[in-house]
Every structure is written in structure tokens, then in C-alpha cells.
C-alpha positions in Angstrom: 103.7 83.1 95.0 105.9 80.8 92.4 109.4 82.1 92.0 107.9 82.3 88.2 104.8 85.1 89.5 107.6 86.9 91.5 109.7 87.1 88.4 106.8 88.5 86.2 105.9 91.2 88.9 109.4 92.5 89.4 109.5 92.7 85.6 106.4 94.5 84.5 107.0 96.8 88.4 109.9 98.2 86.7 108.7 99.2 83.1 109.4 102.7 82.2 105.4 104.0 81.8 103.9 101.8 84.4 106.9 103.8 86.7 105.8 107.1 85.5 101.8 106.2 86.0 102.9 105.4 89.7 104.7 108.0 90.1 102.3 110.2 89.5 99.1 108.7 91.1 101.5 107.9 94.1 102.2 111.9 94.6 98.6 112.7 94.4 97.4 109.5 97.1 100.2 110.9 99.2 99.2 114.8 99.4 95.7 113.7 99.9 96.4 111.0 102.5 98.8 112.6 104.3 99.2 116.1 103.9 102.0 118.1 102.1 103.6 119.6 105.1 105.2 116.6 106.4 108.2 116.7 103.9 111.5 115.4 105.8 115.1 116.0 104.4 117.1 113.4 103.6 119.5 114.0 106.5 116.9 112.6 109.0 116.6 109.0 106.8 119.0 106.7 109.4 118.9 103.0 109.4 115.6 102.4 111.4 113.4 103.5 108.4 112.6 102.8 104.7 110.9 104.6 102.4 107.8 103.1 100.1 106.0 104.7 97.3 102.3 105.7 98.6 100.5 102.9 97.0 102.6 100.6 98.8 102.0 102.2 102.7 100.5 99.4 104.1 101.2 100.2 108.1 101.9 97.3 110.2 101.7 94.7 107.4 103.9 91.9 107.4 105.7 92.2 103.9 108.2 89.3 103.3 111.4 90.8 101.3 111.6 88.5 98.3 114.0 90.4 95.9 117.0 92.8 95.9 117.2 95.4 93.7 120.2 96.3 92.1 121.6 99.3 92.7 121.5 101.2 88.9 117.3 100.3 89.8 117.7 102.2 92.7 119.2 104.8 91.9 117.2 105.4 88.8 113.8 104.9 91.0 115.3 107.5 93.4 115.5 110.5 90.7 112.5 112.4 89.1 111.4 111.8 85.8 113.7 114.1 84.2 116.5 111.6 85.5 117.5 114.4 88.0 118.3 114.0 91.8 115.2 115.2 94.0 116.6 117.8 97.4 115.0 114.7 100.1 117.7 112.3 98.4 120.8 113.4 97.3 122.8 110.4 97.3 120.5 107.6 96.1 123.1 105.0 96.0 123.6 105.1 99.4 119.7 103.4 99.5 119.4 99.5 99.2 116.1 98.5 97.1 113.8 95.2 97.6 111.0 94.0 96.7 108.6 92.7 99.3 105.4 90.8 99.3 102.4 93.5 100.5 99.4 91.6 101.9 96.2 93.2 101.0 93.7 91.5 103.3 91.6 88.8 101.9 92.8 85.0 101.3 91.2 84.9 98.3 93.2 88.1 96.7 96.8 87.7 95.4 99.5 89.5 97.9 100.7 92.9 96.0 104.4 93.0 94.9 105.9 96.5 95.3 109.6 98.3 96.2 111.0 98.9 99.3 114.0 101.5 100.1 116.4 101.2 103.3 119.7 101.8 104.2 120.0 98.5 106.1 120.9 95.3 104.6 118.0 92.6 104.7 118.3 88.9 104.0 116.8 88.0 100.8 115.5 84.2 100.7 112.7 83.6 98.7 112.3 79.9 100.1 111.7 81.9 103.9 111.9 85.2 103.1 112.9 87.9 106.1 110.0 89.7 107.4 109.1 93.5 107.8 106.3 95.8 109.3 106.4 99.6 108.4 105.2 101.6 111.9 101.8 103.4 111.1 103.9 106.5 111.7 104.5 108.0 107.8 105.1 110.7 106.6 105.6 112.1 103.1 109.4 112.0 102.2 109.5 113.0 98.9 106.9 114.9 97.0 108.3 114.9 93.7 108.6 111.1 93.9 105.7 110.0 96.2 107.6 108.5 98.4 106.7 107.9 102.5 109.1 107.4 105.4 108.4 104.7 108.3 109.7 103.1 111.0 110.7 99.9 109.7 110.6 97.2 112.6 112.9 93.6 111.6 110.5 91.1 112.0 113.2 87.8 112.4 115.2 90.5 114.7 112.4 89.7 117.3 112.7 85.7 116.8 116.5 85.9 117.5 115.8 85.7 121.1 114.1 82.6 120.9 
């Protein structure tokens, strides 16, 4: 993806109508795919986990961290449609938001772009992006926001030992 394509995708990602549609679809998909009994409390969140919307949960896929989000955007996205706090996320300002490139499988299909939230600090470098993987242990974290919580593997840490 070129920088221009990334910038356009990031802008479209946060339009209000897209956000509303994405959240409603994510809630329905999450409830169907993972069941509604697997919610977690915000206190259970730690540095080894990430939150993603259900449509952006691709277990074991290598995600490239291509940009960061302003904290005001993170707080906005981690609130409900009425801009209220949700029980699972008492302090959305504690999270860092990133834009990740999500491979969708086939070489001739363009990659998707979506948000990822974590309390970890990730490196943003469009020329040599940090690569992370969401584990296949995802659980519904917030039904109202359509968020999945999964272990986060920072693949670039594995290369530091070489």
C-alpha cells in the first residue's frame, strides 16, 4: 500500500456513519461468532492483550502497524454511540490506538486497514512496519462496542535475539 492509499483508508475509517455501521455489524458478528457469555472486565486488560473490532479479528494473521491514532480518536472510538463510557473500559485514555494493515489472504486482493487498541507502546514506521499477531484466543470483550480481546504477540521482539 502506498502512503496515499493508507492516508485515504485511515480517513474513511473514522467517518461517523462508517463508525456507526461498523459497530452495529461488529456487535452482531461478535455475538454470533463467539457467543455472548465471554465478556471480560476492563480490569482484566493488561499489556499483553489487544482490542479489535470483530470484523478486524483475524487470528494468527501478521498485522503491520502502519500508523497511530490521536488519543482523542482512541477515546471517541472506545465510547458507545452516545459518547458514553462502557463498563468494560472505564478509562479509554489508558489505551493506545494504532492503524494496522490486515492481510486478507489472496495476493491479488488488497489488504484491509483497521484499528487496534492496546496499553502497549508499538512502533510506527511505514517503511519498516512493526508486525504483531493476534492469538487465536479471542473473546468478546465488549458487546456494546463489538470488541474482541486477544493476546498480542509482538513478532518484532522475536527478531531482536538474532
